[in-house]
N, C-alpha and C positions, 0 to 999 in steps of 0.2 A: 681729331677727325676734321679734315679740311673740305669745304665745299667751295666750288668755283662758280662764278657767274660769267657768261660769255662776253668776251671782249675780242677785238680783232686779233690781238696778239695770241689769243688762246685757240682760235678756230683752227689754226694750222695743226694743232695737236688733238682736235676733237674727233672722236670716233664713236662707235656704238657697239653695244652688246645687246642681244635681243632676248626677249622672254616671251612666254605665252602661258595661258592658264593650263593647269594640269586637269586631268579627268577628275570627276567627282569621286567621293569616297576616301579622300585623303584623311589620314589621322596623324596627330603629332607623333614624331618618332619613327614614321615610316621609313624604310630603307631608301637610299638614293639609287635610282636605276637610270640607265641611259634611255633617252627618248628615241623614237624612230626618226627618220629623215636625216640620219647621221651622214649620209653621203654628201649633203650640201651644207648643213649647219649642225654640227655636233652640239647636242643639248644635254643638260644634266637636270634631273629632278631635284627640287628643293622642297622638303617637307615643311608643313606649317609649324609655327612656333611663336614664342614670345622673346623679345630682347629689348635692350635699351638703345634707342636711337640717339646718337651723339655722344655715347659714353667714351671717356678716355680712361684707359687702364693705367696710365702713368708710367709705362715702361720706356717711352721715348717721347721727347718733346722738342727735339732738335733746335728749331729757331725761336723757341720761347712761346709758341702758339698755345692757346688755352683750349679748354673744352668748348664744344658748341654749347650755347646757352639753352636753357629749357630742356634738359635731358628728359626724354619722353619714352615711357613704356609703350611698346607697340606689340600687338598680337596680330599675326597673319593667320587667318583662319583657313585659308585655302593654299594648297601646294601650288607650285608653278614650275615651269622649266626655264632654265637660264643657259645662255650660250656658254660653252666651255672656254671660249676664247673671244677676244674682240673680233668683229667682222674684218676679214682680210680683203686685200685687193683682189685676190682670185675670186672670192665670193661676190664682192661688189661688182666686178666686171660681168660675172655670170648672170647677175640679176639685172644690171643697169645698161648693158651694152644695147645700143639701138633704142634706148628709151626715148619717148617723144616729149620729155619734160624739160629739155634743155640743160640736163646735168651732164657735164663731161665725165666720162668714166675715169679719166685721169685729170683731175682738176688742174687748171693752168698754174696755180700757185705751188704745185707739188714739185719738189726737186729730189731726184734720187740721190742716195748717199751710199758710200761703199759699205760692204758688209764687214762686220768684225770677225775675228778668228773663230769665235764660237759658232757663228752662223755658217762660216765656211766649213767647219768640221761637221756641222749638222746637215750639209748639203744645201747651201744657200738657195733660196727660192723666193724671188720677189713677190710671188703671189701669196706668200705666207706672212708678209708684213701687214700690219693693220691698216685699213683704209683710213686716211686722214683728210683734213680740209672738208669735213662733213658737217653741214649745218643741221639743226634740229628738223628743219623742213625736209632736207635731203633724207634724213633718217626715216621719217614716216612714209615717204615715197618708197624707199627701199623695202621697208617692212611690208607694206601692202603689196608691192610687186612680188616679193618672195612668197607671201601668203597665196596669191593667185597662182603662182607657178606650182605650189605644192597642193593645190586644190582645197585650201582652207578659206574660211570666211575672213576677208580683210578686217583689221581691227579699227582702222582710222577712217573718218569721213570728214569732208570739207563742205561748207555751204557753197551754193552757186554764186553768191554775192555777199557783200558785207557793207554796212550793218544790216541791211534789209535782204532777206533771202526767201526763196520759195521752195528750195529743195536741198537735199544733202546727197553727196555721192562718195562711195568708197572705192571707186575706180580711179586710180591715180592718173590714168591716161586722159581723163577728162578734167584734171585739175589745172592744166596749163603749166607754163614755165615756173620753175621754183624761184621765188624771190631771192635776190642777193642781199636785200636788207632784212635784218631780223625783226623789224618793226612793221609787219604786214598784218593788218587787222583780219583779213579773211583767213590767212594761214594760221594766225594765232588762235582763231576760233575752232581749229581742228579738235575733234573730240573722239572718244572711243564709241563706236557704234553700239546701239542697243541690241539686246538679244543675245548677249554672251558670245561675241564673235570668237572663232577658234584660231584666228591668225596670229602672226607674230606682232609684237609691239615692244616698245621700250619698257624696261622695268620701272616701277615707281621707285622713289628714292629709298623708301623703307625696304622694298624687296631687294634693291641693289645692296644696301648696307647689310641686311640680314645674310644674303648670300656671300658677301665679301668676308663677313665675320665667321663663316663656316656653318651658318644655319644651326641645326640642332646637334652638331657634332661636339659641342662643348669647347671649341677652341677659344682661347683668350689671348690672341696675339695682337700686337700693335699694328702690324701690316697683315695683309690678307694671306695667311698661311705661315707666318714666321715673325719672330721679334727681330730678326736680322734682315734689314731691308734688302741687301744685295742678294739674298737667297730667292726672293720672290718678285723683285721690282727693278725695272730699268728707270733710273733717275739721272739727274745731272751728274751725280757722283760716279756713275759707272757706264754711261751710254756713249762715251767718246771712243772713236777709233779713227786713227789717221787725222786727228785734229778736228773731226766732225762729230757732232752729237746728232742722233737721229733715232726714230723708232726702230725696234728690233723685231725679228720674226716672233710670232706668237708661240707660246708654249715652251720656250727654251728654259725658263726658270721654273722653280718648283710651283706646284699647284697648292691650293688650300685643301682643307679636309673634305670639301665637296668635289674636288677634282677640277676646280675652276682656276684658270691661269690668267695672269696679267690684270687681276682686279686692282692690284696696287701697281702704279707706275706704268711705263710704256706709252700709253695714250690716255687722255681724258675721255670719259665715257658719258654720253648723254643719258639722262633719265627722263621720265615722264613729267615730273613736277615743275611747276613754277617756283621760283625762289621765294621763300617766305620763312619766317621764324618758326621753329618747332613749337608746338602748343604747350608742352610741359605737363599735359594731363594724359591719362591712358587713352590710347587710340586703338581701334580695330580696323584693319585693312585700310589705312589712310592713303589717300591719293593726292594729298597736297592742296594748295590753294586752287580755287576755281579759275583764277586769271592772274595776270601780272603784267608788268611793264616790259614786255618782250624779253624777259629774263628767265630762261630755263636753267636748271641745275646741271653742272658737270661734276663728275666724281672720279676719284681714283688716282689723281696725280698723273705725271707724264715724264718722259725722258728729258724734258726741258726744265723740270722743276726739282726742287730739293726734296729730300726724303720726308720732311714733315708734311708735304702735300700728298704723299702716297699712303698716309695712315688710313686704316679702315675704321679706326676708333678715334 
């Protein structure tokens, strides 16, 4: 299982998959059902359960990488909904066009690449490629704006100043321009609002890995949905077409047992957590470290990395 910390070379491949809390009354082993709001953001319910965070099943170790240290038993006591696909350009534009935060809906560093034959056969549509060049700050603006569009309570709030502040706001239109540096104290202070907000947010790392491993389906694959990387993941080994490697349309490869696509490969995905060592002791609903040195975790591997980085274990 490979974890990434953001560096400038990785941001081009950084994208997001969204989650939000499920309704109360979840029980372990509950069936997976589709969430509403599928017209804009198809979601899949993930039932609560227990798993080992960082576990390697030993079925593939490509470049000699080892297990994550401090393997940790995690119990997620509440179900949640997870995006079936990484957020696409079509979804990004629908939410972010005309936003007042200074985020270009097509980032200046983005360069289109030709479609491969599989995309052409599927009816190539640029809007179905994952949105890339997305910072963690961009991601929380998107999540809150989408929540407001859907009539949900925004999950994130920012202070009006840092380190001294007098108020917090969950309206991204009041947050100002999104910083281009990842080391911004005010934006690093972003937190989940109190009162159990109903809106979209990034999954915690534990939620992401649990969903990637298939949740309570009992899957034991090295990659999300298969032991054969090419069945489920776009990586350096299979993403080239016409001499160019690039992200591919979401959902072309097989899903895992929960019906989630592209959890391995295609684009790196932001999670909620600050980068920190796993504790190695049993955890219930962990949310990661309370703070960090401007380093949030990226998961899943990408089209520009090797298969070992696409492992879900």
